[in-house]
Every structure is written in structure tokens, then in C-alpha cells.
KOLKE-705605 format. One record per residue (C-alpha): x, y, z; residue in three letters. Coordinates in pm, whole numbers, padded with zeros to 5 digits, always signed. Each point is the difference from the previous one (the first is absolute). Example, Ala and Ser with C-alpha at 12.3 -4.5 7.8 and 13.67 -1.06 7.14 Angstrom:
2
+01230-00450+00780ALA +00137+00344-00066SER 
END
This chain:
483
-01646+00988-01730MET +00325-00201+00009PHE -00171-00329+00080GLU -00253+00034-00283GLN +00275+00100-00245ALA +00200-00313+00088PHE -00309-00216-00053ARG -00065+00163-00336ASN +00361-00057-00107ILE -00014-00368+00099ASP -00327-00039-00191ASP +00167+00128-00317VAL +00311-00215+00052LEU -00217-00311+00026ARG -00083+00051-00369LYS +00369-00042-00087GLU +00121-00349-00092ALA +00345+00083+00136GLY -00135+00088+00345CYS -00144-00297+00184THR +00076+00045+00371THR +00033+00261+00274GLU +00375-00003-00065LEU -00058+00118-00357ASP -00253+00264+00110TYR +00240+00140+00259THR +00296-00008-00240GLU -00180+00194-00273GLN -00159+00246+00243THR +00344+00058+00157SER +00189+00121-00306TRP -00280+00235-00094LEU -00030+00132+00355LEU +00376+00053+00005PHE -00007+00218-00314LEU -00295+00196+00136LYS +00189+00051+00327TYR +00320+00097-00185LEU -00186+00268-00197ASP -00132+00155+00322GLY +00341-00020+00168LEU +00168+00178-00291GLU -00265+00275+00002ASP +00052+00050+00374ASP +00378+00024-00048ARG -00048+00249-00283ALA -00225+00215+00222THR +00254+00001+00285VAL +00278+00091-00242ALA -00208+00286-00142GLN -00065+00139+00348LEU +00376-00007+00058ASP +00059+00184-00327GLY +00151-00307-00165LYS -00082-00205-00308LYS -00084-00366+00044TYR +00127-00255-00251GLU -00265-00268-00043TYR +00121-00362+00004LEU -00239-00096-00279LEU -00008+00159-00340ALA -00327+00184-00061LYS -00136-00265-00239LYS +00022-00267+00270TYR -00161+00187+00289ARG -00333-00125+00131TRP -00175+00328-00076ALA +00099-00030-00367ILE -00027-00367-00104TRP -00245-00137+00259ALA -00236+00278+00098ALA +00025+00311-00224PRO -00244+00265+00121LYS -00187+00277-00177GLY -00045+00355+00130LYS -00303-00121+00194ASP +00216-00243+00197GLY -00168-00302-00156LYS +00156-00272-00214LEU +00073+00124-00352ASP -00135-00285-00211HIS +00165+00141-00312ASN +00345-00047+00156LYS -00065-00302+00221ALA +00125-00322-00158LEU -00221-00309-00016SER -00026-00328-00186GLY +00294-00177-00169PRO +00199+00326-00031ASP +00000+00032+00379PHE +00149-00347+00058ILE +00253+00058-00276GLU +00117+00321+00169PHE +00026-00163+00346VAL +00181-00315-00117ASP +00223+00145-00271ASP +00077+00350+00132GLU -00088+00058+00367LEU +00144-00316+00154PHE +00327+00003-00203PRO +00048+00368+00093TYR -00052-00065+00372LEU +00224-00308-00004GLN +00298+00216-00109LYS -00008+00193+00329PHE +00197-00275+00170LYS +00292+00067-00233GLN -00014+00374+00071LYS +00064-00045+00372SER +00264-00214+00168ASP -00147+00056+00348ASN -00264-00266+00086PRO -00155+00228+00263ASN -00102+00274-00244THR -00350+00040-00138LEU +00139-00015-00354GLU +00155-00341+00062TYR -00322-00133+00150LYS -00201+00116-00301ILE +00232-00204-00222GLY -00012-00300+00234GLU -00378-00007+00018ILE -00063+00027-00371PHE +00286-00230-00087GLY -00165-00282+00195GLU -00373+00053-00026ILE -00207-00054-00314LYS -00316+00160-00125ASN -00257-00281-00001ARG -00286+00217-00127ILE -00057-00080-00366SER -00307+00213-00069SER +00057+00372-00041GLY -00364+00062+00088TYR +00038-00185+00330ASN +00321+00191+00070LEU -00176+00331-00065ARG -00278-00097+00243GLU +00249-00105+00271ILE +00204+00320-00037ILE -00313+00210+00026ASP -00075-00165+00335HIS +00357+00045+00125ILE +00009+00362-00111ASP -00295+00070+00230GLU +00211-00101+00300LEU +00165+00274+00200ARG +00281-00090+00237PHE +00192+00322+00044ARG -00100+00065+00363SER +00107-00222+00290GLN -00364-00086+00071LYS -00052-00117-00358GLU +00323-00201+00001LYS -00100-00160+00330HIS -00339-00109-00135GLU +00147-00127-00325LEU +00279-00188+00181SER -00262-00190+00204HIS -00180-00106-00317LEU +00325-00101-00165TYR +00083-00209+00307GLU -00341-00166-00041ALA +00091-00091-00358LYS +00329-00151+00119ILE -00195-00194+00264HIS -00234-00135-00267ASN +00300-00126-00196MET +00060-00245+00285GLY -00306-00189-00121ASN +00080+00034-00369ALA +00205-00310-00075GLY +00332+00023-00186ARG +00168+00024+00343ASN -00179+00327+00073GLY +00020-00064+00374GLY +00374+00059-00002GLU -00064+00372-00047TYR -00201+00042+00317TYR +00091-00027+00368THR -00295+00075+00232PRO +00030+00364+00101ARG -00103-00060+00365PRO +00296-00239+00034LEU +00234+00254-00164ILE -00120+00277+00232ARG +00055-00218+00307ALA +00352-00089-00119MET +00080+00368-00049ILE -00139+00096+00341GLU +00220-00260+00169VAL +00312+00109-00191VAL -00091+00366+00067ALA +00204+00186-00267PRO +00103+00363+00051LYS +00062+00280-00249ILE +00363-00018-00106GLY +00011-00381-00006GLU +00013-00181-00333THR -00261-00267-00081ILE +00056-00275-00255TYR -00197-00275-00172ASP +00201-00204-00249GLY -00309-00189-00119ALA -00240+00292+00005CYS -00273-00121-00239GLY -00277+00261+00014SER +00203+00198+00259ALA -00252-00055+00278GLY +00267+00007+00273PHE +00155+00322-00130LEU -00336+00174-00046CYS -00123-00093+00348GLU +00332+00105+00154ALA -00038+00337-00174PHE -00350+00038+00146GLU +00136-00091+00346TYR +00286+00251-00019LEU -00208+00291-00133LYS -00133+00060+00352SER +00359+00072+00111GLN +00053+00277-00256VAL +00057+00334+00172LYS +00217+00188-00252ARG +00029+00032-00377THR +00334-00175+00031LYS -00173-00305+00151ASP -00227-00043-00304MET +00295+00046-00233ASP +00177-00280+00189THR -00304-00227-00040LEU -00031+00080-00368GLN +00360-00060-00100HIS +00211-00172+00265ARG -00218-00244+00191THR -00163-00269-00215PHE +00192-00243-00217PHE -00126-00305-00186GLY +00076-00247-00274CYS -00234-00212-00210GLU +00077-00261-00263LYS -00334-00037-00179LYS -00111+00262-00248SER -00367+00024+00095LEU +00073+00014+00371ALA +00262+00269-00062TYR -00247+00220-00188VAL -00274-00051+00259ILE +00244+00071+00284GLY +00116+00325-00161ILE -00360+00112-00059MET -00106-00098+00352ASN +00277+00208+00158MET -00079+00295-00226ILE -00367-00008+00099LEU +00101-00012+00367HIS +00197+00320-00054GLY +00358-00105-00080ILE +00078+00179-00326GLU +00310-00189-00121ALA +00013-00338+00176PRO +00344-00156+00056ASN -00099-00340-00136ILE +00241-00184-00225LEU -00117-00244-00265HIS +00247-00283+00054ALA +00054-00341+00159ASN +00113+00072+00356THR +00163-00342+00023LEU +00218+00048-00310ALA +00267+00191+00194ASP +00245-00173+00233HIS -00106+00051+00361SER +00360+00075+00105ASP +00012+00295-00242ASP -00252+00208+00195ILE +00185+00316+00107GLY -00068+00231+00295ASP -00181+00251-00222LYS -00249-00269-00102GLU -00078-00115+00353LYS -00332+00094+00159ARG -00143+00060+00347ASP -00319-00201-00049ILE -00108-00289-00221VAL -00371-00074-00047LEU -00087-00276-00245ALA -00205-00299-00105ASN +00245-00171-00239PRO -00136-00258-00245PRO +00024-00357+00123PHE -00024-00327-00182GLY +00207+00131-00290GLY +00322-00155-00119HIS +00302+00208-00096GLU +00260-00109-00253ARG +00344-00131+00103LYS +00176+00318-00109GLU -00226+00205+00229VAL +00053-00239+00292GLN +00376+00058-00030LYS -00056+00357+00120ASN -00075-00127+00351PHE +00197-00182+00267ARG -00291-00234+00075ILE -00090-00140-00341ARG -00358-00103-00053THR -00259+00015-00275GLY -00267+00132+00239GLU -00052+00365-00097THR -00115+00111+00345ALA +00315-00140+00164TYR +00221+00195-00238LEU -00197+00315+00069PHE +00034-00048+00375LEU +00379-00022-00037GLN -00009+00316-00212HIS -00212+00185+00257PHE +00231-00093+00288ILE +00295+00118-00205ARG -00161+00328-00113VAL -00091+00110+00354LEU +00227+00240+00185LYS +00130-00101+00342ALA -00292+00061+00234GLY -00245-00004-00292GLY -00342-00165+00033ARG -00182-00245-00220GLY -00353-00137-00027ALA -00031-00277-00259ILE -00283-00233-00100VAL +00122-00357-00054ILE -00138-00356-00012LYS -00042-00151+00345ASN +00197-00308-00109THR +00313+00217+00013PHE -00020-00021+00380LEU +00039-00378+00017SER +00111-00152-00333SER +00303-00229+00036THR +00149+00040-00349ASP +00351+00147-00011ASN -00104+00343-00134ALA -00273+00051+00263SER +00227-00103+00288VAL +00286+00220-00124ALA -00226+00299-00058LEU -00160-00025+00345ARG +00347-00017+00152SER +00107+00306-00204LEU -00305+00195+00114LEU +00036-00092+00368LEU +00374+00068+00009GLU +00000+00332-00189ASN -00335+00139+00108CYS -00221+00022+00303ASN -00315-00184-00106LEU -00239+00192+00222ILE -00344-00118-00111THR -00172-00270-00202VAL -00358+00081-00102LEU -00187-00317-00098ASP -00260+00084-00267CYS -00317-00210-00032PRO -00104-00182-00316SER -00181+00232-00239GLY +00212+00304+00084THR +00123+00005-00359PHE -00286-00054-00241GLN +00066-00274-00249GLY +00320-00114+00173ALA -00010-00356+00126GLY +00293+00035+00239VAL +00029+00107+00362LYS +00217+00302+00067THR +00169+00179+00285VAL +00145+00349+00034VAL +00346+00019+00154ILE +00112+00324+00169PHE +00370+00040+00065PHE +00280+00250+00063ALA +00347-00040-00149LYS +00315+00005+00206GLY -00051-00224+00305ALA -00076-00373+00031PRO -00341-00127+00107THR -00055-00089+00365ARG -00378-00014+00024LYS -00283-00014-00256VAL -00351+00127+00070TRP -00282-00177-00186TYR -00353+00116-00071TYR -00263-00230-00148GLN -00245+00214-00192LEU -00352-00133+00043ASP -00280+00229-00125PRO -00261-00246+00128GLY -00138-00063-00346ARG +00100-00157-00332SER +00173+00244-00233LEU -00071+00011-00373GLY -00090+00220-00296LYS -00328+00113+00154THR +00138+00017+00353ASN +00354+00141-00020PRO +00241+00103+00272LEU -00073+00345+00143ASN +00185+00253+00216ASP -00201-00090+00309GLU +00131-00358-00019ASP +00356+00123+00061LEU -00058+00254+00278VAL +00082-00244+00282GLU +00314-00123-00176PHE +00138+00353-00040VAL -00083+00087+00361LYS +00157-00314+00154LEU +00302+00009-00229GLN +00123+00328+00147LYS +00088-00179+00324LYS +00009-00356-00138CYS -00266-00083+00256ALA -00123-00356+00049ASN -00368-00087-00039SER -00223-00282-00119ARG +00123+00070-00354LYS +00360+00104+00074SER +00308-00148+00167TRP +00380+00022+00003SER +00265-00259-00078VAL +00363+00016+00114GLU +00262-00061-00269VAL +00329-00143+00129ASN +00320+00055-00194GLY +00078-00369-00042GLY -00338-00073-00155ASP +00015+00245-00288ARG +00079-00249-00276GLU -00257-00259+00101SER -00268+00212+00166ILE -00362-00042-00103ASP -00169+00342-00001LEU -00345-00126-00099SER -00311+00143+00163VAL -00096-00211+00303LYS -00235+00176+00236ASN +00066-00155+00345PRO -00336+00120+00127ILE -00192-00139-00294GLY +00163-00344+00001GLU -00216-00293+00113VAL +00154-00174+00297LYS +00056-00372-00042LYS -00177-00200+00275VAL +00180-00314+00114ARG -00229-00295+00097ARG +00079-00314+00199THR -00041-00347-00160PRO -00298-00060+00231LYS -00176+00313-00130GLU +00064-00102-00361ILE -00142-00352+00058MET -00309+00147+00167ALA -00062+00222-00303GLU +00034-00296-00240ILE -00247-00198+00209GLU -00244+00292-00005LEU +00027+00029-00378LEU -00055-00376-00043ASP -00312+00016+00220THR -00138+00296-00196SER +00060-00180-00330GLU -00176-00315+00128ALA -00303+00202+00108LYS -00018+00166-00342ALA +00007-00339-00177VAL -00284-00136+00220ARG -00209+00311-00070ALA +00038-00046-00377VAL -00099-00372+00024ARG -00314+00090+00193GLU -00103+00243-00271LEU +00044-00268-00265LEU 
END
């Protein structure tokens, strides 16, 4: 049911001139799904309040609730066509009344972690790109058919929503930046092994893949009501700069079962790294920060190692935001391990001196669809300098690409060997001496896979030249005979 509904919605959106890619389809589906979800959440809260003998105050005024403006029903439970808006009047209501009303919610709440604030944030940044009221009516009718009140329904819908995010990686307009392969995320989480009670942070959360997968991982540890309350409200923290990614991340976490996600809509790098207080520090950082970007001079001033490379600034931020003993797993360009520019050298030294760089996972080409750069994942713990680094060279035995992506099975050996940092054909350890920290080259060099250089004597070299000359002479004679 869900899959067919999503296809039908995309088919209608393709008719819209303002919707041309998967990014647009996901954006427009997201704000409508959010309002549908919000209507169900409010009804559930009202029911609980009634059972407790209390009265529930709805967040939305009656006129702006889904069941009134989007899908008014008759006594038979079917759409009341006399009340249901359509055509130009529908678009006029959405653009001139609904969106302005929802945007004001941000002003009503000064707490960014409240649902009210997030309503205002979402509708203050996103735009309705549907220009035909008839198309909007058709899309809403499809969305209204969806039911995601039960955990089973939410689980199924979350998988389909993840598929839409995945498809955005192939959509152009930098769609790939919203998607990190979920098998890689799950392997990173398994290595870091979070526990209930620990805080998890992603300061460049995009579609919130790391936070959603960490939630799925931790759900198996829930034994008490208190544990789920901890996961819902005091475990996951994120920040996202771009409007579309912020909206998608919020919706993705909601569909995975986190009712009021603690994601801020802001530039993580805009705050001075030295201003991070103890209350803002986290136990675990999981992230795939954007690389290749270039931050302005005023942003660079917030960091001790000044560089325009966005990923390098994020890495400094992540090291700073971790508590003593905290763990990090970060995706970064493999050139970070060996580049000789001042920022790279200084940042490697900072990492090795302040953290124990435990593992470097070398990812093969094609791991990230549409990305033309090689990446590694660095796993580290804050609080003690690095003495030894364990490397693993991921080799699925096939070329990775859009039709042949990374899967969970590809990472099973890595996760197993990493627990003991065991050496194998694909893994090895490198000692890191204190005096080498500033100049050390951490690049991936598999000692088992390297081709040994064979030294030859002058006599052997001359014999080979003579053999080549003889072979060439024979070839010339053969050609002359043919002529």
C-alpha cells in the first residue's frame, strides 16, 4: 500500500513545473506527510488526556488541522467533496493562510527542541512547489490513505522514506550529500557500540541516517519505560544547515519513531569551538561531514586550525564536542591521512595527540554513489594519545556502483576483526611514535598487498635487452617474408 501510494504521488508531482527531481518530490511529500503525522499525534495525545480525565489543548487551531482543511470526512468516513478544497482556491489557502500560520509557531516557542518550534522552522524554510490545486487534492488523497499510527506501519513507511532519500543520491543538485550508505552507518555504529544513557551527536546530520540507525540499534536494549523515554528525549542530538535536509531529517526521525527530534536548524560551524560547554558535550559522535566545501573567513576564525575545508573544521568541532573518553566514527577524504599542507598536518597532529586513533577503515571507490573521491572512516576515543593504528582495507571483491551498492555482508569481516584489531590479508597495525606526530603519514599502505621490488644485476638486465632485440629482429624478418 505504502509503496504504491508513493509511486502515485511521484506521478502527480511530475506534472508540476516546479518539481523536476527526486529532491523536489521528497521535499513536497515530506511537508504533507508531516502534517498528516501531526494530526494523528495530536489525536493520540487527546485520547490519552481524555482517559486521564484531562482536556488536551491542540497545538493547531481547528481550521488548520489535517482533518479539516486537507481531508474533511462525511458521516460515512469518506472524503466530503462539498467541504474538500480543490483548484485555485486550494493553493490560495495553502500559500496565503496555512503556511503563514504555521511559520508563526517559531515565535511562540523559544525552545528549539519543542514540537511547536520545529513546526515553525519547517514551514519557515520550505516552500509549496505545487501550483495546481487539482494536483494537490490528488496528492493529499493518496497521503490520507496512509496509516502510520502503529509501530509496524511506521517501520514500513520509514523503509520507503529511506528509499526515497537513497534515490535523491542520484538526483543531481548535490542530492548525494543527503545519503550515506546504511550498511556503512550500521557497521560504524556496531563498532562504536553505544549504550542507553549515552548521548549521540551528528553536527552535519543531513537526512539523519546516523541518528535513525543508532535509534534502531539501541531499541534492542530497551527493558523499561524509562529507557524508551531516555531514547526519545535525551539521547540523539543533531544540527543541519540546509533547509531541505533539515526537513527530511526531522521527518525521517519521526517515521523511525522519535516524536520530537532534537535537531537544530543552524550552521554548526558558526559557533566558536572554544565556547562548547560541558552541558553541550556528547559521549558519541557519528557523522559524514560535507567535504570539498569552503567556509568564509569569519567562520574559520572560530577554530584554532584555520582552513577553508569544511570537513576539517567539522573534525575539529567533533573532537572538541566529545566528552573525555567519548568515541567518534567519522567519514573523511582519504587525502586527510597524508596531505602535506599546513592544515592537514596540524589536524592530524591534533587528532593523534588528543585522541586514540584506533581504526582506519579504507572504503573502496563507489562506496558513495556519485562521489568521485576516495574516503576512509576514522574511529577514535578522546582523552589519550595514539600509540597504534589498526587499518582495514575493505574489498567486496566487486566494483561498487548504483546497481551494485555496498551491503551489510560486505562489512561483516571488518566488524568481526575490528573487535580485537586482528591482522589478516586485509588488515594490519602501524605503530605511532610520539616524535613522528607532526610529520607522520597515515595513508593506507597494506604491507601484505604491496608488490615487492626485485633487484636485478647488470648482467641480467643486459641479457633481457639482448633477448628483446632478438625477438624484435625475428618479428621484422617475418613481416618481410609476408611482403
